[in-house]
C-alpha positions, 0 to 999 in steps of 0.5 A: 133293386127290390120289386114294388108290388100292387095289392090285388094284382097278379105277378109271376114269381121265381120260386127260388125267391120265395120265402116260407112263413114260419107261422103258417098253420100247416105243419104236415104235407101228406106225401100222397096228396102232394104227389097227386098235385105235383102230377096235376101241376105237370100237366096243367100248371098252377091253376089257382095263384098263391097269396104272398106279401113282402117281409121287412127286408122287402122279400116275397113271402108265401101267405097261402099256397105252401102245397102249391109251392112245394109241388111246383118245386117237385114238378120242376117249375121255376116260376109260379103265379101269385097275388100280392096282399098286405095287412093281416096276412096271418089271418088271411092265410089261415082263412084261405087254408080253412076254406080249401079245407087243407088243414088237419083238424089238429092244425086248424085247432092249434092255429085258432088257438094261436090266433086267439092269443096273438089277437087277444080274441075270445072264441065269439070274436074269432068265429066272426073274424074267420067267418065259422060258426061259434059252435064249430070254433068251440069244437076246434078249440076243444082238440087243444086239450088232447095230449101231444102224442095224440096231436102228433099222430093226428097231424101226420094222419089226415084221415083222422076225422074231427069227430073222432078227435072230438070224442077223445078230447071229451074224456076226463083225463089224459090216460082215458083219452089215450085209451079211447083214441086207441080204441077208436082208431082200432075200430076205424082201422078195421073198418078201413076208414083210418090207417093206423099210424106206425110208430117204433115199438120200444119195451117199457121198463118195469117202472114205466109200466107200473106208473102207466098201470097206476095212471090208468087206475086213477082214471078208472076211479074217476069213471066208476059208476059206484052210485049203481052198485049194491051196498055190499060192493060199495063197502068192499070198494071203500075197504080197498081204497082205504087199503090203497090210501094207507099204502100210498101214505106210507110210500109218499113218507118214505119217498120224502114227497113234498105235499101238493098245493092244498094238501097237509103235509104227512108227518107220519104213516096213515092213522086210518085203522 
């Protein structure tokens, strides 16, 4: 027979019976921090109860306290204290996590974005719902503009600060974001503030190198301070850009590239002199 729980009441739960909430915000557990928590639980037990609810099959599901559950299992415990809750458990779990500052900036940003979509909220309503300032929510949501490779590196490195990621996310293109991220990470690593995440190195093909260089050059064009240049330098740049334009038009025709939305289809080589 399924257990009957009362909201707000404390229970001793069997760890083997607990289910993990797949929609939880936390995607990464720092192994060093988890090991420290495990050692603490071995000595003192679980001081703060987890928060749990029941699913449609009336089974207990962790709402908040996934690290405590994982550390308790590593510590060899069989039970853990938990407080029963119901209602909007998704929002409760997220608020509990951010109050404990247990999420990385990227996890927090992605969960805010998911909550806005799920509950059809704007950023101001979300700020009220989770008890954060509107500026803090706005800054966090800015991080959702980051490309996936930067997000992934940031999920697994809790030492990467929100301010660093904000500086990256405010760049104009993904290529400039990546360059900025690498620069800031290198500076932080040299200062001993952040350990640069290690990734397997593979040599890119000549084709990928050319594509990357072209993408980077496009990003540099967007940031050129040409207004500050001399007239001679501006004229030389114009001639160089016309040369690139002629070659790219011809290359696109040779490749039978379809025109992008809002562009006229090229029917022959460039008619520029």
